[in-house]
C-alpha positions in Angstrom: 14.3 -39.6 7.7 17.0 -39.5 4.8 19.5 -37.2 4.3 17.8 -36.4 1.4 14.7 -36.0 2.2 15.7 -33.6 4.9 16.8 -30.8 2.3 13.7 -31.2 1.0 12.0 -30.8 3.7 14.0 -27.8 4.4 13.7 -26.2 1.3 10.3 -27.3 1.3 10.0 -24.8 4.6 11.9 -22.3 3.8 10.0 -21.3 0.4 6.8 -21.6 2.2 8.0 -18.8 4.8 9.3 -17.1 2.2 6.0 -17.0 0.4 3.8 -16.4 3.5 6.4 -14.3 5.2 7.4 -11.3 2.3 5.7 -13.1 -1.2 2.7 -13.1 -1.1 2.8 -9.5 1.0 5.3 -8.6 -2.2 3.2 -10.0 -4.7 0.1 -8.2 -2.9 1.8 -4.4 -2.4 2.8 -4.7 -6.3 -1.1 -5.1 -7.4 -2.5 -2.5 -4.9 0.0 -0.1 -6.4 -0.8 -0.7 -10.0 -4.1 -0.3 -9.0 -4.0 2.9 -7.9 -2.0 3.4 -10.8 -5.1 2.2 -12.9 -7.5 4.5 -11.3 -5.6 7.4 -11.6 -5.2 6.8 -15.2 -8.8 6.5 -15.6 -9.4 9.3 -13.1 -11.1 7.1 -10.7 -10.5 6.4 -6.2 -9.2 3.8 -5.9 -11.9 2.2 -4.0 -14.9 3.5 -6.9 -12.4 1.6 -9.5 -12.3 -1.8 -7.2 -16.1 -1.5 -6.7 -16.4 -0.9 -10.4 -13.9 -4.0 -11.0 -16.7 -6.4 -8.8 -18.7 -4.6 -11.4 -17.0 -6.1 -13.9 -16.9 -9.5 -12.4 -20.5 -10.0 -11.6 -22.0 -8.1 -14.3 -24.8 -7.0 -11.8 -24.7 -6.1 -8.5 -27.1 -3.9 -6.7 -26.1 -0.9 -4.0 -27.2 -3.5 -0.6 -24.9 -6.0 -2.6 -22.0 -4.1 -3.4 -22.2 -2.8 0.7 -21.9 -6.5 1.5 -18.9 -7.1 -0.8 -17.0 -4.2 -0.1 -17.9 -3.5 3.8 -18.6 0.5 2.9 -21.3 1.6 4.4 -24.9 1.8 1.6 -24.1 5.7 2.3 -20.7 5.5 0.8 -21.5 2.7 -1.9 -24.0 5.8 -2.9 -21.1 7.9 -3.7 -19.4 5.2 -5.1 -22.1 4.9 -7.1 -23.2 9.1 -7.9 -19.2 9.1 -9.1 -18.6 6.3 -11.4 -22.1 6.8 -12.9 -21.1 10.5 -13.4 -18.1 9.4 -15.1 -19.8 7.3 -17.6 -19.0 3.9 -16.0 -21.8 1.9 -14.7 -25.3 2.8 -15.2 -28.9 1.6 -12.9 -31.3 0.0 -14.4 -34.5 -0.7 -12.3 -34.5 -4.6 -11.1 -36.8 -5.9 -13.1 -38.6 -8.1 -9.5 -37.8 -5.0 -7.2 -39.2 -1.6 -8.8 -37.5 -0.5 -5.3 -34.5 -1.2 -5.8 -31.5 -0.6 -9.1 -29.4 -2.7 -10.5 -25.6 -1.4 -11.0 -24.5 -2.1 -14.3 -20.7 -1.7 -15.9 -20.9 0.5 -19.2 -19.2 -2.0 -21.8 -17.4 0.9 -23.7 -16.3 2.1 -21.1 -14.9 -1.3 -19.9 -13.3 -1.6 -22.7 -10.8 1.1 -21.7 -10.1 -0.1 -18.4 -9.0 -3.8 -20.5 -6.2 -1.1 -23.2 -5.3 0.4 -19.6 -4.1 -3.1 -17.9 -3.3 -5.2 -21.6 0.4 -4.6 -20.7 0.4 -6.2 -17.6 -1.4 -9.1 -18.8 0.6 -9.2 -21.7 4.1 -9.3 -19.2 2.2 -11.5 -17.2 1.3 -14.2 -20.0 4.6 -14.0 -21.1 5.8 -15.3 -17.9 3.6 -17.7 -17.2 4.7 -18.9 -20.4 7.7 -20.4 -18.1 5.3 -23.3 -16.7 4.9 -26.2 -17.6 0.3 -27.2 -17.5 1.1 -28.9 -14.0 2.6 -25.7 -12.3 0.6 -23.1 -14.3 -2.4 -25.6 -12.0 -0.9 -24.9 -9.2 0.2 -21.1 -9.6 -4.4 -20.9 -10.4 -4.8 -23.2 -7.7 -2.5 -21.0 -4.9 -3.9 -17.6 -5.9 -7.5 -19.0 -6.1 -7.4 -20.3 -3.2 -5.6 -17.2 -1.6 -8.2 -14.8 -3.1 -11.5 -17.0 -1.5 -9.0 -16.2 1.7 -8.4 -12.9 1.7 -12.4 -12.6 0.9 -13.0 -14.8 4.3 -10.2 -12.6 6.5 -12.1 -9.7 5.3 -15.2 -10.4 6.5 -13.6 -11.7 9.7 -12.0 -8.0 9.9 -14.9 -6.4 9.3 -16.6 -8.3 12.0 -14.3 -8.3 14.9 -14.5 -4.6 13.9 -17.7 -4.3 14.2 -18.1 -6.0 17.4 -15.7 -3.9 18.6 -16.8 -0.4 17.3 -20.6 -1.9 19.1 -18.9 -3.4 22.6 -17.2 0.3 22.8 -20.9 2.1 23.0 -22.5 -0.1 25.2 -22.1 1.7 28.4 
């Protein structure tokens, strides 16, 4: 291997290490703190805010689906739904296929309030993205999409492990 190739490999390895060990953590921490601030601004708890985010993303969910996505108990989801409904952020509708269930939907007018709060962040991110060409943007999009999938998968693994540990502790 040539010296130039070895330099590129070590530079790449250093970047991967920086991303995995430091930059990704700093990014996620900054975003968690940002979303806590958004939740405060909207007078919501962080869990309520992120549950609302899931509802906004998927447009409609049942309480059971929301519990499955978040790992919250159905009782905790009942509390989240009650608080979001009281604050006017979601409405419950009867499930057209199963009247015993309710479909949860975000209230569009209140979602606009959320958009107003996060617009400054979106504008700054768009400005930052102006630095990158189409190929780099595709790589960024691929990275963000991939890390989101990994995050969801790893959260499910951690929840499953926690349930297993809890179940094993309760055995005689």
